[in-house]
C-alpha positions as a Python dict, from the first residue, in 0.01 Angstrom:
ca = {
    (1, 'X'): (0, 0, 0),
    (2, 'X'): (-345, 55, 153),
    (3, 'X'): (-399, 324, 416),
    (4, 'X'): (-483, 187, 757),
    (5, 'X'): (-825, 257, 905),
    (6, 'X'): (-668, 460, 1188),
    (7, 'X'): (-476, 682, 946),
    (8, 'X'): (-790, 744, 741),
    (9, 'X'): (-992, 837, 1053),
    (10, 'X'): (-715, 1072, 1169),
    (11, 'X'): (-708, 1237, 826),
    (12, 'X'): (-1086, 1286, 835),
    (13, 'X'): (-1059, 1434, 1185),
    (14, 'X'): (-797, 1685, 1070),
    (15, 'X'): (-1010, 1784, 771),
    (16, 'X'): (-1318, 1821, 996),
    (17, 'X'): (-1125, 2042, 1241),
    (18, 'X'): (-994, 2258, 957),
    (19, 'X'): (-1343, 2305, 809),
    (20, 'X'): (-1484, 2382, 1155),
    (21, 'X'): (-1213, 2644, 1213),
    (22, 'X'): (-1292, 2809, 880),
    (23, 'X'): (-1663, 2817, 961),
    (24, 'X'): (-1599, 2967, 1306),
    (25, 'X'): (-1384, 3240, 1152),
    (26, 'X'): (-1667, 3320, 912),
    (27, 'X'): (-1912, 3368, 1201),
    (28, 'X'): (-1677, 3569, 1422),
    (29, 'X'): (-1826, 3906, 1523),
    (30, 'X'): (-1723, 4197, 1306),
    (31, 'X'): (-1520, 4464, 1479),
    (32, 'X'): (-1529, 4830, 1394),
    (33, 'X'): (-1203, 4975, 1271),
    (34, 'X'): (-1036, 5192, 1532),
    (35, 'X'): (-1100, 5562, 1486),
    (36, 'X'): (-768, 5747, 1497),
    (37, 'X'): (-909, 6092, 1419),
    (38, 'X'): (-1156, 6265, 1651),
    (39, 'X'): (-1390, 6484, 1444),
    (40, 'X'): (-1630, 6758, 1552),
    (41, 'X'): (-1883, 6945, 1338),
    (42, 'X'): (-1889, 7318, 1417),
    (43, 'X'): (-2136, 7582, 1293),
    (44, 'X'): (-2060, 7954, 1262),
    (45, 'X'): (-2403, 8029, 1407),
    (46, 'X'): (-2758, 7897, 1421),
    (47, 'X'): (-2915, 7758, 1104),
    (48, 'X'): (-3235, 7942, 1012),
    (49, 'X'): (-3492, 7857, 742),
    (50, 'X'): (-3396, 8024, 413),
    (51, 'X'): (-3056, 8127, 547),
    (52, 'X'): (-2705, 7996, 506),
    (53, 'X'): (-2463, 7870, 764),
    (54, 'X'): (-2099, 7774, 726),
    (55, 'X'): (-1994, 7448, 887),
    (56, 'X'): (-1644, 7333, 974),
    (57, 'X'): (-1497, 6995, 1057),
    (58, 'X'): (-1241, 7008, 1336),
    (59, 'X'): (-1022, 6702, 1296),
    (60, 'X'): (-779, 6604, 1570),
    (61, 'X'): (-567, 6301, 1475),
    (62, 'X'): (-389, 6084, 1728),
    (63, 'X'): (-13, 6116, 1741),
    (64, 'X'): (137, 5952, 1432),
    (65, 'X'): (-186, 5980, 1230),
    (66, 'X'): (-290, 6243, 977),
    (67, 'X'): (-560, 6330, 726),
    (68, 'X'): (-532, 6447, 369),
    (69, 'X'): (-607, 6780, 208),
    (70, 'X'): (-853, 6810, -84),
    (71, 'X'): (-583, 6671, -317),
    (72, 'X'): (-391, 6393, -144),
    (73, 'X'): (-178, 6322, -451),
    (74, 'X'): (-66, 5962, -488),
    (75, 'X'): (-48, 5908, -113),
    (76, 'X'): (-409, 5844, -11),
    (77, 'X'): (-772, 5937, -45),
    (78, 'X'): (-918, 6285, -20),
    (79, 'X'): (-1201, 6374, 214),
    (80, 'X'): (-1552, 6289, 95),
    (81, 'X'): (-1876, 6364, 278),
    (82, 'X'): (-2209, 6186, 246),
    (83, 'X'): (-2465, 6427, 394),
    (84, 'X'): (-2813, 6329, 513),
    (85, 'X'): (-3005, 6656, 487),
    (86, 'X'): (-3362, 6761, 560),
    (87, 'X'): (-3586, 6827, 262),
    (88, 'X'): (-3499, 7158, 94),
    (89, 'X'): (-3150, 7184, 245),
    (90, 'X'): (-2846, 7188, 16),
    (91, 'X'): (-2471, 7192, 55),
    (92, 'X'): (-2208, 7387, -131),
    (93, 'X'): (-1861, 7282, -237),
    (94, 'X'): (-1617, 7196, 38),
    (95, 'X'): (-1353, 7458, 113),
    (96, 'X'): (-1013, 7370, 253),
    (97, 'X'): (-759, 7590, 427),
    (98, 'X'): (-428, 7622, 247),
    (99, 'X'): (-188, 7361, 388),
}
């Protein structure tokens, strides 16, 4: 039984709308993930050439959110830092307070 011309046109329209919807989703603007932890970088004092300074991250999660210690176990990911430092500056190992 041959398909009528109207049915074929309607099928092509549905396929065209589906492909258009997929293309529009692909070009939708990317959104940044919400940040549920407010973080501040604190220094114990001024940094001076040739000296050392201890830095701390103060992390304040929203209610219902939390971060992980250096060893999160099987539950999540531990904290990692990717520093951008001036030439000659170095960082030491991270230190964590006892939970």
